[in-house]
N, C-alpha and C positions, 0 to 999 in steps of 0.2 A: 674404522678403515681409513687408511691414508691414501688419498688420490693425488697423483701428480698429473697436472694438465699442462701441455705445451701448446702455446698459441702465439703467433706474432702480432695479434691484435687484441688489445685489452684497454678498458677505460684508463685514462680519460678520453681515448678515442671513441667515436660514436657510431662506427659502422656496424653492420649486422653481426659479423663474427664476434666483435668485442662485446656487444650487448648480450648476445646469447650465452657466451662463455661466462661472463660475470654473473648473470642472473641465475644460471644453473649452479655455478659454484657457491653462490650465496645461499641458495636453497639447500645444498648439500651440507654446508656448515651448520645451518639451522637444524638439520636432521641429526646432527651430532657427529659428523665426520670431519676429519682433518683434510684440508685441501691446500696444496701448494701449486701455484701457477708460475711457470717460467715464461717470460715474455721479453720484449725489448723496450727501449725508451719510446714513449708514444710519439708518433711522427706522421701517421697516415691522415690524409692522402698527399700532403704537400711535400713530404720528405724533409720537414723541419721539426726538430725536437720541440715539444711543447714547453711552455714556460714553467719553470720550477723543476725541470728534469735535465739530466745530462746523459750523453751517450757514453756511459762508463762500462768498464769490464764487469762490475757487479754492484748492484744497489738493491735494497729491499725495502718494502713497506707492508702495511697491513690494510686491507680494504674489506670492511664488513666481515671480519673474522677470517678472511682469506690471506694466506701468506703469499706475497707477490715478490718474486725475484726477477729483476730486470738485468739483462746482459747486453754487452756490446753487440752491435751489428753494423754492417755497411748500410748506411741510410741513403735512400734516393727517393725522388718523387714517384708517384704511381703512374709512371710512363716510361717507355723505353724497355724493350724486352731483356736485353743483356744486363743492364744495370739492375733490373728487378730480380733476375736470377741470382746475381751476386748478393743482393740483399737477402734473399731466401736462404741461400747456401751458407752465408756467414752466420745467420741466426741458427741454422741447423747445427753448425759446429759448436758455437758458444753455448747454446742451450744444452747440448749433450754433455759438455764438460761441466757446466754448472750443476746439472742434475745428478752427476756422480757424487756430489757432496750433500744431496738430500737423502736423509737416512730413513729407514723403516717404511718404505713405500710398498703398498699392496698392489697397485695397478697404475699404469701410465696411459694417458689419453693424448692423442695427437690429432689436431684438427686441420682440415683443408680450408680454403680452396686449393692453394698449391700444396703439394705433398712432401716437400723437403722437411717440413716440420714433422710430418708423419714418419719420415725416415729416421729422424732423431728418436722418436718414440719407439720404433722397432729396435734400434740399436740398444737403447736403454733396457728394453724388455729382455734382451739377450744377456746383457751385462749384469742386470739385477735379478734375473731369473723370475720375472713376474710377467703376467699377461699384459698385452697392449690392445687398446681399442682405437679403431680408426673412425673418427667422426667425419663423415663424407658430406661436405657442403657444396661441392661442385664436381662435375666430371672433367677434371683437369688431367691431361692437357687438351682434351677435346674442345674445351671452351676457347683455348688460344686460337685454334683453327677457325672456330665459328665467328670470331670477331675480326679475322683477317690479320692477326698479329704475326702468325707464322703459317707457312704452307707445309704440306706433306713433305717430310724430309727424314734423313737418317736420325737427326736429333729428336724429332717428334716420335719416331718409332722407338727410340731408346727410352724416352720418357714413358711411353705406353707400356713397355716391358716392365719398367720399374713400378708403374702403377699396378699392374696385375700381380707382381711379386708381393707388394704390400697388402693387397686384398687377400692373397692366400695366407700370408703370415699373421694377419690380424686375428686375435682370438674372437673378437666381435667387431662388426661394422655397424655404426649407427648412422643411418641415412636420413637426410632432412626431407626427402620426398619418396613417395611410392614409385615414381617413375625411375628414380636412380636405382632402386632395388631391382626393378624388372630389367633394367639395362645390365646390371652386374650379373644377374642370373643368366641372361642371354649370352654373356661372355664366359660362362662357366664357373662363376663364383657360387659357392654353396649358400643357398637362400636361407638355410636354417640358422646361419650365424649373422644374418642381417636383420636388424631391428629398425623400424621407422619411427623417428621422433621429430615431428615437424617443428618449425619455428612457432613462436607464440607471442603473446603480448604481456608485458608487465602491467597489470591492471591497476596497480597502485600509482603508476605514473601516467599512463595513457587512458584518459577518461574524458567525457564531455566537459567542456568549459566554455564560458563566453569568450568572444574575441578580445584579445589583449588590446585595450583602448589605446595605450601608449604606442604600441607598434602600428596600429591602424593609422594613427596620426602621422607617425614618423615616416611610413611608407606611402602615405597618400591613398589609402584604400577606402576612404569613406564612401559608402553607397555602392561599392563594387561587389560583383559576384566573383569570388576569388577561387581560381583553380591553382593547385600547387603540386610541384614535384619535390620530394625531400629525399636526398640520397646522393650516391656517387654519380658524377657526370663523366661517364666513361664511354669507351667504344661500344660496349655491349648495350648501352641504354638508348642510343640514337635519339637524343633529345632534339635533334633538328625537326622531328615531327611536331614537337610542341611549338617550336618557333614558326613552323608552317601554319599551324592552327591559329596562332596569334596574328599572323599576317592576314589570314583569311577573314578573321573577325573584324579587322580594321575596315574591311570593305563591306560590312553588313550594316543594316539599319540600327541594330541594337549593339553594335560592336563595342561602343564606349563603355558599356555596362560591365564588361568583363576585364579581368586582370589576371596575369599569370605570375606566380612566384616560383623560382627555382632555387632551392637551398641546398648547398653542399659544394664539394670540390671534386676534382678528378682530372684525368688526362685531357678531356675535351672542354673543360670549363672556359679557358681563355678564348678558344676558337668560337665557342657558342656566343660569348659576350661580343666578340668582334662581328659575328654574323648578325646578331640582333641590332647592333649599332648601324651596320651597313644598311639593313632593311628599314631602319627607323621605327623599331618596335617599342613605342612608348608604353605599351600595355604589358611589358615584360620587365620584371625586377629580379636581378640576381642577388642572392645573399650568400656570403661565405659561411663555411661551417661554423657552428656555434657550440659552446660547451653543452654537455649532455643534459644538464639541468635546465637549459634554456630552450631545448628543442620543442617542448610542448607549447611554449608561447607562440612559436611560429606555426605549429600544427593548428593552433586555435584560430588563426587568421583565415583558414581555408573553409570554403563552402563545399568544395569537391577536391578529392585527391586524384592525381593522375599517376598511374603506374605504367611503365613502358619499357620494352626491350626490343632489340632488333628482330626482324622477321627471319628467323632461322630455326631449323628443326630442333637443334639442341635445346633452345630456350623453352620448348614445350614441356621439358622435364623439370623446370625449376619452379619454385614458389617464392617470389620476392617477400622478404620478411616484413616489409613495410605494409603489406596487405593486412596483417594482423594488428598493426598499430592503428591503421585506419579504422578497423572494426572497433577497437577500444575507444577511439576518439568519437565514434559515431559519425564518421565521414563517408558519404557515398563515394564509391570508387569508379573511375573511368579506367578500365583495365585493358591496356594494349599489350597483352601477353597471351599467347595461345597455350593450350594444353592443360596440365593438371591444375595450375593456379586458376585458369579461366573456369574450370569445372567447379572449383570452390566458390568463386564469385557467383556463378549461376545457381548452384545448389543452395547456397546460404541467402541468396537474394540481396547481396550487399552492394550491388552496383551494376554497371553495364559493361559488357565486353565489346571492344572494337578491334578491328583488324590492325595488327602492328604496322606502323609506318603509314597508316591511312589518316592523314590530318583532317580530311573532309568528314570522316565518321566521328572523329574526336569533336569537331566543331558542332556537328549535328546533335550529338548526345549532350554536350555541354549546354546548348541552347534549350534542349528538352528539359534538363534538370532545373534550369532556372525558371522555365515557363510553367512546369507542372508541379505545384507545391505539394499536392497530395502524394504523387509518386516519390518526390524527394523525401518527404517525411517517412514514407514507408521504407525506403532504403536506410535511412538513419536508424530507425527502430530495429530493423533486422541486423544492422551492424552490431548493435549493443547486445542483442541476443546471441549472435554468433561468437562474439569475443569470449564469452564464458567457456566455450568449448576449447579455446586455445589459450587458456590462462597459462602463463609461463611457469608458475609453480607446479602445475599439474604435469607439464611437459618435463620439468626437471626431475620430478618424482619418477616418471616413467623411465627416463634415462638412467637414473640412479638404480632402479630395479635391475636393469640390464647389467650394470657394473657389479652390483652386489651379488647377483647370481653367478657371475663369472668368477669372482674372488672366492666365493664359497665352494 
C-alpha cells in the first residue's frame, strides 16, 4: 500500500504533530508499506527556515525509509492570525500541486490542527479517486476562539462550515481524543467512521536516565528541585501561571530549593521572558528550542514536569502529547489541564491534577512532591507502567489498521 501523508509540520521540527507523523510513518514503512510525506521547509515556530534547508518550490529527501517532499510556502512566525492563514493556504496550494506528481497512491491522509492541509487531502482524493483520512488533532477553528485570537464573526462561521464539510467528505476520521469524537457525533458526524488513536510515546527515545551532568553545571541547577515545561509558549498555554508560581516560591522558606525551566518557543515567549525579568525571577530559566535528538537531555534535568493550558471549556477535550513523554521518562506530572487528560493522570496515578491558572495549587503540589519522597517514587514507578500502554509503535499499528481496512 502506498500512503500519501500531507502535513505542514515534520522533523527536524520537534512539535507534537511533527513527532507523531514521523513516528507513525516510520512504523508503517517497517510494516512494509510505501509512505510519501509532503511538507514544507522546517521553520516552526520562529518562522525561520532551519539550517541546511531552503524554502524552495520542490526538494526531497529520505528519512527512515520515508520519502519526504518539501514544497514552497509563505513562511511566518507562529503569531499573527492573518499571516498564519496565508502560511496555511500557501502550503495547501503547493502541496496539492506537488501531490499530483506522486504516482500510484492508494490513500491520502491530511492532518490538522488547522484544516487547510486537510482541504488539500480532500481535493487530491477527488482528483486521484482514492479515499482520504482526516487526522483530527484539534477542534479548529473553535480553538481560535478559545484563546481569543478571533471572535465570533462571518469568517469564523465560514470556517466552521468548511470544517463540517471536510468531516462529511472524509472516508475515515482519526481523532486523538475520545472527547473530540463525542463532540463530532453531537454535531451530526457519523460515529461509525471515527476511530480514536491517542498520542503516545516513542519508548526508544523517552526513557529514564540520570540528569545530564554537563547541563546541570551549565544551567546552575546543582542541588535544585527542578520543575520544567517543555513545549510551545503560546496563547493557549498561559505560562504566566508558572511565573506566578515561581514568584510565590521566592517568598517561602524553602523557595531557593526550587528552579523552573521553560524550554521551547512560541508567540508568547518574548513577553514571558520580559515579564520574568521585570519580576526578578532568578529561579526561572528560559531555553530556546533544541534539535530533536537533544530534547531528552533537557527532560533528564527535571524532577517534575508541568503541563498547563488556559482555563477554558475547549481544552477539557485535549490530551497534551507531552503527558506521554513524561510517562516514558518516569517524570511525575503536575497537570494543570481539566477534562480527559486529567482523567488519564488520575486513573494511571502518574501525577497530581491542579486547577488551570491556579499558581497557589501548583506551588502547594510542587512542595509536596519535594517533601514526600515515598509519594514521589510512587508516581515515578506508575509513570513507567503507564507508558507501556501508550507505546507509539502500538498506536501506529492501530492507525494503520484503520487505513488498511479502508483501502481494502
